[in-house]
N, C-alpha and C positions, 0 to 999 in steps of 0.2 A: 680767363686764361693767366691768371699768376698761379705760379708753381708753389704746392710743401715744401718743393725740395731745394727751392733758389731762394735767398733772402738778400733782398736789393738795398744796397746801402749809399746814401748820398751825402757825402764829407762836405758839401759848400765850397768846394773846390777842384778846379780845372782837373781832372783825371789825364784825358790822353792831351800829350803834348800838339800844339798847335800846327807843328809842322807835319802830323804824321795825316797820310792823305785818307787813309780807312775810317769811317766815322766809328771803329771799332775794334778792337783784339778781343782776342778769345784764347784762354789756354787749357790745354785738354788734359795736359801730362805733365809732370815733374820738369821733363826733361825741353818742354815748350817754354819755359822760364827763362831757361838758361840759354837758349839757341838763337841766333839773331832771326830777323833781322832787330827784333824789339823785345831784348830780353827785358822781364820785369824782378826785380829785388821782392816787390812786396807780393806778387802771383806767387813766388818761391817760397817765400815762408807762411802763405796762404795755404798752398797746394801739401804743404809740410803738416797743417792739420789735422790731426785723425778723422777720417771720413771724408773730407773736403777732395769734391770730382773735377772741380773745373772753376775757375774765374776767368768775369766778363768785363772788359772796361767798357763803356760809354764814355761819350764826352767827360758828362759829369756826373757819371755815377757807378758805382762797382757792385756786379751780380756774383755774388759766391752759392756754389750748388754741391750738395752734399749729399749722398749716397741714401737710400731709403731706410737701413737700418741705423743710422747715429741721428738721436733727437738733437733739433738748437738747441736745446739748453746746455747741450754737454758742449756744443763748438763756439755757439755765438757770444760769450765775453771775450774768448781768445782772438776770435775773427776780427769783433770791433775794436779790441785792443791793439792787434799792428795794423789795423789801418786809422787808427787817430795817431799811434807814435810817427808813420812816414809822414803824414800831414802836418804834424807838427813840428816834426823836423825838420821838412821842407827837404828832405831827399827825394828825389826824381822817382816816381813813381815807374814809369816806363822808360829802357834808355833807346840808344838807336846805335846799333854796332855795323860797320860793313860786313857784309855777308857776301865771306869769301867760298864757303864749303857751299853754298846753291841751297841751302837744308831751308827753307820756310817754317821756321819752329811754330808760328801762330796763326791762328787762324783770323784770318783780314782781309777787307778789297784791297785791289791795287788804288781802286779811289770811290770816291760813293757810287753804288749800283743806281742808286737812285737820281743821280747827276745828271743836267746834259748831258745830252751829245747828240752833236748836227747829221748824225749819218740815223735817227730815229728816225722810223715813219712816225706820223702826226696821231697815228692808236698809241704808240707805243709810248709817245710823249704824255697823250694824255692818260695812260697807266701807272706810269710814273710818279706824275703829277699827283693823281691820287692817293696812292701807295704813301708817297711823303705828307699831305698835307691831310688826310684825313685818318690813315691805318699806323704809321708810323710813331705818331705821339702816341699813341694808346698803349702799344707794344713797348716802346722806350718805359713809359709810366711802371710798367710790367717788369722792367729791368732786363729785356731783351730789344732785336733790333731783328729787319728784315733787309732781306737782299733779294732786289729781282734779278732773275736769273735768265729770261727770255719768255719768247711769245710766238708760240707754234701753234698752227692749225686753232687756234681759238680759243687754246689755251695759254693762260699764262702760270709761270712756272717761276716757283720763288723758295726762297730757305729763309728758317726761321733760326734765330740765333739769341746766344745766352738762356734767360731764364723760361722765352717759350720754346727753345729747343727742347727741352728735356718733358714738356707737359704733358700730359695724357691728353689734353683735351687741343695741343697746338693741332692736328689734323682738324678735327671738331671747328677752332677757331677760322682757318683757314676755309674750309668747305662753306661754314654759314656767314661769319660776319663779312670776309674779303670780298668772298666770292661774290655775295649777292648785291655786295655794293657795287662791286666793278661791272656787273651784270647790267645792273640800274643805268649806269652813267654809259656805257658802253657796249652798244650793241653786237661789236666785233667780239666781244669776250663771251666764250661759251661754258668756260669753267676756271678752274683753278688747281693745280699741281703742287705738292711739294717735292721738293728736292732733298734724299736723305744721303747722307753717308753710306758706305760702307757699314761702319760701325753701328751708327744709329739705324741702319735696318738690322743688324744682327742682334742688336738690343729689345727693338720690336718684336723681333721673331720670339724672344727668349720671356718677354713680357708675355707674350700670345701664351706660349706653351703652359706659364706658371698658371696664366688664367685657367686654359682650360684643364690642368693637372687639380685647382683647386675646387672648380664645377663637380668632375669626376668622382673627388672625396665627399664632397656634400652633396649630392644625389642632385636629378634635373631640379626638383624643387629647391636648391641652391639659392636663388635669386629670392623669390618669395621667402623662406625662411630667416632672410637677416633682419637685422633689427636696422629700421631707418634705412630712408632712401637712398642704393649705391652704395651702399658700405661694403658691398663685396666688391665692387669696381676699386673700390679707393685701397683695398687691400694691398699692405707692403711685402715684397719677399722678405 
């Protein structure tokens, strides 16, 4: 599940303030690091590093994602240095400001979507319990998080965040690991679907186009002729 475009840092320090109800905050653009309700000076500095595309804060970890054209060797020392300086200086990682504009700069949840809700059916409570106790720890270990988005017609709707949001294997992770576990324990569950934002859908389509172009260039035997299993699938633009 881990993604080579994402690196997780554990600063041995609380990252998200305890008064924030969301279990994570995700910054996907430089503007989002300045916008209400939770601007972050550290996220702003990290997004200024060449090649960095997003910053994700969990309760006690930070995940930084880069584009495929930038080697980690070029950016990791600066990223590590910025995080260390902020922690050592005791500067707040995240601020909370009044949201007068109505703009939500950060990706986050009003509350933990896996939390208890008295309006949930018994099946939904069981789904959330399994996701929270069995699935979430593994995803957080990889530098991401998971959101529950609904249960309709036997399908559990989920969204992966942080490192797991960008990895090519995220769909496989959902279909295999999470789906089989939920279906094993809860007979009402017939499948799992990953919810994607518009930008993510466009990125996936672009990747599919790139893969198709690569196949056409190399010919129909491209996969068989590449050295090492899966080396074509992991080729980066």
